[in-house]
N, C-alpha and C positions, 0 to 999 in steps of 0.2 A: 540342638538344630544347626548350629556350626559345623558338627561332624558331619550331618547329613547333607550340607552345603558343599562340605570339602568332597565327599564322594559323589555328588552330581557333577560339580564342575571337573574333577579330574578324569571321570569315568565317562565323560559326556561322548567321547569317541571310542569306545570300547564296544566291541560286540561280541556276542555268544552264540554258537550254532554246533550242531553236531557236525563230524566231520562229513559223514556221508550227504548231509545236505549240503556243504559248501560243493562237494564234488558234483551232485545235480545240479547245483544252481550254475556253474560253469559251462557244464554239458548244454544246459538252455541258452547259453551265450550272455549270462549276466556277468560283468566284471566288476563292478562298483561295489565295494564291501559296505559301503554305506547303505545299501538296500538291503542289507541280509542280517539276520540276528535279532537277538533282543536289544533294544534301544539303551534301556539303563538298568542297572542290577544293583544290588546291596550285598557285598561281599560279606563272608563269615568275619573278616576281620574286623568290623563294626561291633564293637564290645555291647552286648546287650540286645544285639538285634536276634531275628529269629533264626539264621541260620547258626548264629555263633550260640546261642543257649541250647538248640537243639543238639548240635554237634558235642558241647562240653557235658551234657547229660548223658547222651549215647556213648561217650569215650570213658565217663565215669562208670556206667553199667558193664562196660569192657572190663573193666578192673574185676567186677564183681564175678562176671563169668569164669574169669580165670583165677582168681583169689579168693573166691567165696564173699559171703554177705559180710559187711562190716561188723566189728565186734564192739567198737567204741564211737559213740555219736557226742562231740565235747564243743561246747560252746563257751567261747570269751568274749565278755561285755567290758568294754570300755567304762571306767568309773572317775567320772570328774573330781572325786574327793580323793584321788590318788596323792600320795606325798610327793611323788614326781613333779606331779601339775600344780598342786597347791604351794609347794615352795618356792616355784619360779614366777608364782604372781604377786603383782605389786599391790601396793596395800588399798584396799577396796575393791581389786581387781577380780573378776569372775573368770570361770572357765570358759564360758561361751566367748568371752574377748578375745581369747587365744586358741584360734582352732590350729595354728600353726604348733602350738605345744601340744595341743589333745592329739594330733595325728602322730606326732614325734613320737611320743611317750608310748603310745599304743602300739606303735611299728616295733619299738624297741622291746616292749614285753611279749609281744606276737615272737619276736625272733628268739627270745630267751626261751618260751613255751615250746617253740619248735626243736629248738637244741634239747629241751629235756625229753620231748618225745621221741625224737628222732635218731638224735645221737647219744645221750645217756639211757635212753631205752627205759623210761621209769615203768611203762606199762608192760615192756617186753618188746621184743623183736619185732619190727614193723614190715608186713611184705608189700602193703601199698596204702596210699591215703590220698585225699583230696580236701582241700579247703577253699573257702570263700569269703572273701569280707566283705560286707554289708553295712549299709548306716542306717541309723534309725530315723524317724521323722524328725526328732529333735538335734539329729546330727551326729551324735556319737557313734564311732564303729564298733563293729562286733564280729568275730570271725566262727563259723562252723567248721569242724572238723569231721571227718569220717573216717574211720582206721580200721584196716584189717590186719590183724596180726599173724605173723607166722605160724606154721600148724603146731609145733611145741607151745607155743604161748597162747592159743587161742581159749577163749572163755568156755568151755565145754560143759563144766558144772556149775550149778547155781553158788555154790560155796565159793568159787572163784571171785563172783560179784562182789563181795563182801569184801575183798582185801583192796579194791579201788572206788567201791560206790558206797555212800552211806545215806540212808533216808532218815534216819534219827538226828533229834536234836541233841549235838555234842554235850557234855557233860561239863557244865561251868564251873565245877570245882577244880576238872581237872585240864580243862582246855579252855579257857575264858574268851580269849582272842577269837577262836573258831565258833565257839558258841554265840559271841555278839555278831559275827558275822553272817551267821546263818540266819539268825533271828532277824536282823536287819534287811538281808539282802534276797530270802528264800523262802518267805513265808507266804502261802497261798490263803486268799481269803481275808476274815472269814466270811463263809457262805451257809448255804443250806438253812437250818433253824435258826442260826445264830445271826443271818442277814439275808434275808430273801430277796433284798434289791440289788445286791452284788451284780457286776457286769457278767459274772459267769453264769448266773441263773436265766436258763431257757425252759421252754415249753410249758404244759398245762397237765397237771402242776408242776411249778417250777421246780429245776433240779440242776444240780453243777453240772455244765457241758464237759467238763473233766473228771465227773464222777468223784468229787471231793465232797466229804472227807473219806480217806481209805481206811481200811479195816486195819485193824494191828496185825501183824504176821512174825509168830515167833523164830522164822528162819525165811530164808529168801528162796523162793521157787520160781518156776518158768509158768506164765499162765497158758490159757488155751489159745491166745493167739499171738503166741511165743515172746511177749515182752516180759522181762521180769516182774516178779512181784517182789520188791525189795524188803528184807527184814525191818520190821517197826515193832519192837517189842513194847508190850504194855508196863513201862516203867515208872509210872505215875506224873510224866510229863505232860502237862496240859498243851496239847497242840494239836491242830487239826489237819496240816501236812504240809511235805515241802513240794514247793513248785518245780516241775519237771518241763524242761524246755524242749519242745519238737517244732522243727522248722524244716522246710525243704531248702536244700542249700542251692538249687539251680531254679528257683522259681523267679528270679529277677525282682528289679525293683517294683514297688506300686506306681502304678503308671496309669495314664488314658491314652488310649488310640483315638486318632483323628484323621481326617481326610479332608482337606481344602480343595474343592474345583470350582474353578470360577465360571467354566463354559464345558458342555459336551467335549469328550474325548474321544479319540480314534482307538483303534484297537492296539496301540502302543502299550508293550508292557514296561510299566514304570514302578520297580518294586520299592524305590524310595517313596513316591508318592503313597504306595500303599503301606508305608510303615512310618508313621509320623507319631513320636512319643513327646509326651510332657509330663516332667515329673519335678518334685521338689529336690533341689540339691542344696544342702547345707554347707557353710563354711567349712566344717573339718573335712568332709569329702571332696570339697574343691582343692584344698590343700594336699590331701591325699594323693590326688591326680598329678600337681603341680610338682609334688617331690618325684613322682615316677613310683611309688610303692605297688607292688604286684597286688592285683585283685583277687587272683585265684591261682592255686596251684596243684599239680596231680603228679604223682608218681606210682608206677613209672610212667614215661610219656606214651600215648595211644596214637598209632599211625591208622589213620582213615584210607582204607585200600578202596580207590575207586571200581565202579563194575559196571560194565557196558556190553554190548552185544556188538559183533565185529563192524568196524567203521561208524560206531554211533558213540564215539566218546566226544565230550564237550571240548570245544577248540575257543580261545579267546583272541582277538585280533582287533585291529585298529580300523576307522572307517576309512581312512586313506589308502588301505593296501590294496593290491590287486589281487581277485580271489583266484586266478591261475596260478599264481606264484604260491598262494597259501594250499591249493589244491594239488600242487607236485613237490611240496616241501617235504623232506624227511623229518624234519621236526615235528611238523603238525600231525604226521601219521602215528607219532609216538605217544604212547599213553603209560601208566602205569601198570596196567594190564597187558598189554603187548610187550613191553620190555620184559616182564615177568616170563613170558614165554622165551623171548631171546636169551634171559639167563639162563633157562633150563637147557638150551642148546648150547651153551658156552661154559657151563660150570656145573660139574657134577655134584657137588655138594648141595646145591639146590634142589636137585631130584628128589630128594628125600623129605622135601618140607612142602606142605600144603600153601596156599597162597596166603593165608591169614598168617601163617607164622615166618614168613619171608623177612618182616620188618625187623625180625629177632636177631638175624644174622646179617642183613644187608640193608644199606640207606640208600634212600631215593635221591637223586639230584635232580630237583625241579628245573634247575637251569640248562642242564645238558640232557635231561630225560635219560636217566641211565641208572641202574643200581651198581652199588659199589659195596665191597666187604666191609661190615662193621666192625671196628676196632674197640669199642668202649660202648657203655652206656646200655642200661636194661630198657626196652621197649616192648610194648607188645602190638599187634595188628588187629584191626577190626575191618571187616569188609562191610562196605554200606549196605544198609538194609533195604529189603523189598520186599515185594507183596504177591500173593499168588494170582491176582488180578493181573499183575503185569505179564503174565505168560513167560515166555522164553527167558526173560532176563531173571525171573526167578527160579528157573530150573537150571541157568547157568551158574547161578549162586550154590546151587545145591552141589552141582560136579565140583566146582572150585573148593567147597570145604573138604572133598571127600578125595578128589582124584592127585594123586602127587605127580609132579614132573611133565605136566603137559606142555606140548612144545609150539602149539598153536589153538586157535579156534576149533580148527576143522581136525586135530588130533584129540582134542576134549570131548568130541561126538565120537570118536573112533573106539569100539568096544570090542576086543578080541580079533582086531583086523576087520571089521564091519564098520563102515560109516553111516551113523544114524542121521536121518533128515533133520532133526529137531533135537533140542538139548534135552526133551521131555522124554523122547524115545531113548537117547543115551542113558539118562538116569534111570529109566525103566529097564532096560538091558544089564544095568549094573546092580538091579535089586534095590535100588535107593527110594524105589516108590511103592514096595510092597507092604500090604498091611497098614496102610495109611501111617507108617513109619515117618515120612517126610511130614507128613501133616502135623503128628505130634511132636516133632522135631522144631517145627515153626511155632506152634503153640508154647511148648518149653520155654524157646529162647524168648518169645514175646512175653511170656509171664514173668520174667527175670526183671524187665524194666518198663514193660506198659501199663500204663493206668487201665483200670478194669473196664471204662468205657470204651476204650481202645480196643482191648483183648475180646470184646463182645462183637466189636465191629469186624475183627480178624475173622473170628467164628463165624458170622453171618458169610462172610465174603467166603470161607472155605464151603460152606455148606453149598453156595451157589454154584463157584466156579470150578471146585476140586471132586466133587460127587464122592466124597468119602465112603468107604465100604462099611465102616461101623459108627455113626454118627454118635451112638449113644456112649460108646466107649470114650469118645473124645470130651463128651459132654461130661459123663461122671469123673473123668480126670481133672478138668480144669474149671468144674461149676464154682468152687471156693474161689478160685482167682477171679473169675469173672463177675462175683458178685459181693467180692469185699467192701466196695464203696457203698453198697446198699445197705449191708448188714450193720454199718453205723446208724443207720437211720431207722431200720426196723429192728423189732424183737422177735417178731414170727419168720421163721425161716421157710414156712409155706407163702409167706407174702412176698419175702425176697426172692425166692425162684420163680414165682410168677411175672414179678417186674423185670428179672432177668431175660425171660422168655419172652415178654412183650418188645423189649428193646431189640433183642436180636430179629423179632418179627419185623419192627419197624426199620429196620437197618435193610431186611431183605427186600421191604416194599419200595424202600427208595431206591434200590438197585433196579428196579422195573421188572422184577420177577414176581412171577405166581405165589401166593401164601402158601400151597401144598407144601413147599420146602419145611417151611416153619411148622404146618399143622402134623407132617410127618415125625417130625422131631418132638412136637408136642404129645402126641399119642403113643412115642416110644418111650416117653418117661413119665410113669404115672407117680403121683404122690397123694399123700393124706392131706387134706387142708387142715387139720388139726395138729400134723405133726411138727415139732419146733426144731427145727435144724439152725482181703489185699499187696607247660613249656612247648609249644606248637613245634612240629618239626618238619611238617609238608605243607604245601600250597594247595589248600582244598577251598577256594574262594567259590568257583563256580561248581561244585559239586551238588547236583539234583536231589534234594530230600523230600521224597513223596509224604504225602500226608497221611497216609496209611502204612504203617512199617511193622516188619516182624524182625 
């Protein structure tokens, strides 16, 4: 709450408006900036806020688009019985009495692990990684790593898995220490027939929600869902299984959202009022913040590149400023995209790069609003995402992804010397919209990072607003991704398919469109009911992130 109060008090005089809106307002005779723009905003610099979490997730997925899917998911959890902690406790003192000690020891061990992973390269050369620090409800910290290895070191075959992962109980005759650690900390259950009341038992009849106990496997293989089935040889050791830890690293803390309103409010936009958080913060997490330890890290860094139509970039200003000065200021006319055009006019090297690759060779200076040559450090770029429903902004993004060296918004619409009236027509003239290619690219990009429910919403939007020439091909290509969440709930693939179609139908109805679009799709897809078939470098505080993304 204190952080939100800070943002409210410090931002109470800040306004945000599109540049064209300011010009139009001045034209109408308004000069008082206090009458224009959003009153209160919640910046992405608010750690844990919706903009912050969304941006971090999207940036992490930009690494996936560039380097591929992660090879290793690794979790490190604090153990209060570590000798580095217990040796420093006074007589009769417990670890929970020393949150400062817990935080500092875990931080030291985390740095040691990072040194082994990224400098000594115990798993191989690393191309990219992200990690996030979280705290359990009882306060103990833990870290989640997602690691992408370089090409020659990637785990391409199941036999490589056995070199770094073991799902077997170590032999206590040859490695007593490791055997005791696994038995003490990594055993699941017992559940199933041995304990039907265990917390993991769900359904009717009850069964383990994690599908334990697993079957024995003489060798490691890759399952139908691309998850490995680790080697578990039947060597006579009586064990039900090893616990595998799967968590989302950018899900944020457990929390409750609430909104306190004392009286009816006007139409003023107050993002801080809309975002109120209450969650338990234990002492070790408080000490972690007091010491200033980082809570997440990403390598390489990701630039979020702004996307806007001409004169429609967001501008921030103070309530006491004169709007006419803002409208005529060269500083406020500039944006990351407009200066990309300027860079292309002044630097021949930039002409060979599309917009999203510019951060790899140039650095954006937010204070002076200028691109300058990058001298060191590896980064990648990401154009903020958009939706076909947004019309021209969506087609502008398509052009920026394909056209190299544009000199202006007008030049971007010029094809073979002909100025197209819209970005869509320019994309059509360049052949970027032929045979549903752009729609397939849209769905492919979304399938890399969107949840199945969001992917279904996007598919419905494409059916309604984009008039695909062959919706069946799009459906068949992305049906599996759109139904991944429902497959975990149902065994019958025919039921899953029906639920997916009903979800798409519901979305189309919510758009106020006739259900015929869904019926055409449904008629075009027949199925048998009995057939069995998922370090910040730029200031992006006011970048608008739309709810439906591609």
